[in-house]
C-alpha positions in Angstrom: 107.3 173.6 166.9 107.6 170.2 168.4 109.7 168.6 171.1 112.4 167.4 168.8 112.9 171.1 167.6 113.4 172.8 170.7 115.4 172.2 173.9 114.5 172.8 177.4 116.9 174.2 180.4 114.9 171.7 182.6 115.2 168.7 180.5 118.7 169.3 178.5 120.8 171.4 180.7 119.9 171.0 184.3 121.0 167.3 184.5 124.5 168.1 183.3 124.8 171.1 185.7 123.3 168.9 188.5 125.9 166.1 187.7 128.9 168.5 187.5 127.9 170.4 190.9 127.5 166.9 192.9 131.2 166.1 191.2 132.7 169.5 192.5 131.2 169.3 195.7 132.3 165.4 196.3 136.0 166.4 195.5 135.8 169.4 197.9 134.7 166.9 200.6 137.0 164.5 199.6 140.2 167.1 199.9 138.8 168.3 203.6 138.6 164.5 204.5 142.0 163.8 203.3 143.6 167.1 205.1 141.6 165.9 208.1 142.9 162.3 208.0 146.5 163.7 207.5 146.3 165.8 210.5 145.4 163.0 212.6 141.8 162.3 212.4 140.6 158.5 212.8 138.5 156.5 210.5 136.0 155.9 213.2 135.6 159.5 214.0 135.0 160.4 210.4 132.4 157.7 210.0 130.7 158.6 213.1 130.7 162.5 212.0 129.8 161.8 208.5 126.7 159.8 209.5 125.8 162.4 212.3 125.6 165.0 209.7 123.9 163.2 207.1 121.2 162.3 209.8 121.0 166.1 210.8 120.5 166.9 207.2 117.8 164.7 206.0 115.7 164.2 209.6 114.0 167.4 208.7 112.8 166.3 205.3 111.5 163.0 206.8 109.7 164.7 209.4 107.8 166.8 206.8 107.2 163.9 204.9 105.8 162.0 207.8 103.6 165.1 208.8 102.0 165.5 205.5 99.7 162.4 205.9 100.3 161.3 202.7 98.0 158.2 201.8 100.7 155.1 201.3 100.5 151.8 200.0 101.0 149.1 203.1 104.7 147.9 203.5 103.9 144.3 203.0 106.4 141.2 203.5 106.8 141.1 199.6 108.2 144.7 199.4 110.4 144.0 202.4 111.8 141.0 200.6 112.2 142.8 197.5 114.5 145.5 199.1 116.4 142.9 201.1 117.2 141.4 197.5 118.1 144.8 196.2 120.2 145.2 199.1 122.0 141.9 198.5 122.5 142.8 194.7 123.4 146.1 195.3 
């Protein structure tokens, strides 16, 4: 039985489940933010809390990645310039 005849949960179903889950979580967060802003929360306070929460969630993954001592290629000026151009283009 070849690849065309069979289907895989990981390849065929999981991307749609992940996309649906992210969309539902995004709508939940937007609903909570709208309720908080209607009750008087300022835009600046939301941005600060959003960035602080993101930092707290992502920081452990960054620390674990650094401690694994993975052999990475050097960060050259050419690569930094490419990141800069990608940031400008969006």
